[in-house]
N, C-alpha and C positions, 0 to 999 in steps of 0.2 A: 592401447585399447578405447574404443569410442567412448566406454563408460567412464574411463578416467578423466575426459572432459567435463563430466557433470560433479566431478568431486569439488566440494567446498572445504576440503580439510586445510585446517588452520587460518581460514579467511575469517574476518570479523564483520558482522553486518548490523547495523543499527535500524532497528525496527520500531516505527511509531504504531500506536494503537495495539501494543503488544498484550495488553490484559485479557483480551477476549477476541471473539469474532474472527475476522479475516486476518487480522495484524497477528492474534496468537497461531492461528495455522499457519502462516506463512512462516512465523519465528521458529516453530517445530519442525517445519519442512528443512528450512535451511540449515538448522542444528543437526537434524538427522541425517544431512548431506556432509555435516564435518564443520560447520560454522560455529564461532563463538557469537553471543547474542547480547547486544545492548538494546533492553527494551523501555521504550518510552511509553508512559501513560499518565494520566492525572490521578488514578487510583492506584492499587496495590497490583503488582504483576507476580506476587508471589507463586500463584498457581503455575503460571508460566516459567518461572525460575526452576519450581520443583521439577517440572517435565523436562527442560533443557538440560539441567545437571544430571539427570537420570540417564541422559544420552551420552554423559562424559564431557559435556561441554561446558564453558565457563559462561555465566550470566552476569549482566551488570544491569541491575534496576535504575532507571532515570525518570524521576517523578517530574512531570511538566504539564501544565493545563496549556494545550494549543491554543485555545481560545482567546487567552490572554497573554501570551508568550511574546516578547518583543524579538526582534530580528536578531539583538545580541544573545538573549537567551536561547535561541534556535541555534546560533553558533556555537554557543557553549555547550551543547548537547553532543556535538561533534567533537570539541575539545576534550569534554570528560571521556567520551568513549576511547579516544586515542590515549590519554593520559593513563586510564585503569586497564586497557586491555591491548596497548602497544601500538595500534594500528587501526584503520577503518579501510575496507575493501568493498563494501556494499552498504547502499542505502536504500530501504524500502519506506515509501510514503504510504503507509496503510491506513492512518487514523481517518476517521471520517464520521460526521455527523448530518443529520438530516431533520428538517422541520417540515411538517406538512400543513400549509395554510394555503386557502384559495389566494390568487395572486393579487386580487382585488383588496385583501386585508393583511398583506404580507408587510410585516413590521420591519422598520429599518435595522433595528437591534438582531433581529432573526437573521435577515440578510447578511450582515456583517460578520455574524458570528458564524454561519456555514462557511462563508468564503475564507474567512481566517483560518479555520481548522483545516477545509478540504482543499484550498488552494494556495492562499498566502505562506502557509506554513512548509507546505512541500515544495514552493520555489525556493524560500529562502534556506531550508535544510539542504536542497540541491546544490545551492550557490556554494555553502559553506562545505559540503562533502567534495564539491567539484575542484575547490582550491586545492583540498588535500590530495584528491585524485591526480590533479594536475602535475604536483610535484614527483608524484612516484610513477606517473606515467600510464596509469591504468586505474579503472574503478568502474563499478556497476551503479547505477540509479534505476530503481524499478518503482513507479508510481501505480496506484490503484485508481484506475478509471472506473468505467461503469458502463452498461448498456445504455444509461442515460447520457453518455458521451455522443451517442448517435441519435438519440430519441429525445422527445420533449417532456414526455411523463404526463402526471397528473398531479396538480397542487402541490409540486415541489420545484418551484422555480429556481431558488437558491441553489439547491443541490444539483439541478440540471446546467445550470450555468457554470458552477465549480467543476462538474466533471467534464462539460465541454473543453473548460479552460485546463485541465489536466491533459487532455488530449492535444491540445495545442501547444501547451508548455513542452509537452514530452517530444513533439515534433521540431520545437524550436531549439531546444536544449540539446536535441540529437544533433541537429546540424552544426550547430555551434563547437560541440564537444568532441565530436568523433575524430578531430584531427589531433586531439589531447589523448588519445585512447580510453576516452570513457565512453561507455555505453549508456545511453537514455532510453529506456523503453518503458512499456505499461502493460499491466493485465487489466483487462475489462470483464469483470464478473458480471453474470444476469442476476436472475433473484436468487439470493443466499438466506439461507435460513440461519439468523443470527438474532441477537439480542433486538438490533436496530430496527429487524423487520418483523419482530414479533406480533405488532399490533395489525399489520397487513395479513399476514398470513391467517390471524385470528377473524379478520373481517369477513363475515358472511358471504359477501359479494363478492369482493375483489380478491380474496383468498382463493377459492375455488376457480375464478375465472382465469388467474393468474397461471395457476397448475395446470389448468386444461390447454393453455396456449405453449406450455413449454415442451416441445417435441421429445425432449428425454423424458418427460413424465413425472419430473420431481424437481423440487427446489435444490439448488446446490447447496455445498457445505464449505467450511473453510479447507477441509481437506482436498478439495477439489480444484483449489489453487495452487497446492504444493509443488507438483510437477512442472508448471509454467514458472513459478519463482525460482525453484532450483535451475532450470534452464536458463533465466534470463540473468541469473548470478554468477553463472558460471563460464568457463571458458567456452563452452558450446554455443554460446550466443554471441562471440566476439565480432561477428559481420553483422549484427543487428543494431540498427541505430535509428531511434525513433519509430520502432515498432509497437504495434499493440496486438497482444495475444488475446484474443476472446474466449472467455469461458463461461459460456451461457446455456449449456443445454440445448441448443440449437435456436433461442429465443429470437435472434435477430434473423434469423432465415424464414420468420413467418411473416 
């Protein structure tokens, strides 16, 4: 049956940014499809754990501040997952931060921090997971890109650069890892209603302007990404390499 191809029963997924927002939404979607979850966050993921375990799946909390993590510490997240849950089948690079400042005033430390969390950590977690996947002959890597992987945005130069980088990295790793049985793909959300965008939604000028430009007539939610995430994590996407699934309410069509 075709629906069996979407099952993640007894798979193990390592998800960054799992405490809230898009990462939490994706983690819950994968768990509902049958996967056990190792959730990475610098803060508590207790709420995510409660919801994952209520679905009958195992949950491992991994505390890590990706803005300061060394490559060795990123590697250790993969090893802790394997040690505690037995194996790893799926990596989701969902953690992300933003910093809104005009480019003329954008500070070096803010640039470095955004690139560290949004791009560098995704690269080296992907490398670590891929080494495990290569040994077992299969695995899934999913990174969260953005509509800003295709556009310039406004006063978010580091975020835009990082999300363009995620798109390029997905294509590059997709090429290299395909022969190893590893699928590397990305999801590109549009404007999503999360804690990270709360200030933008509340902006009396930008908030309404963005809403009016979205053909679907609303901002997206973390739940809107669950279907794409399950697809890319499952056997249903076995012939997808370097693909980007856009989930943006039609934003990029305008």
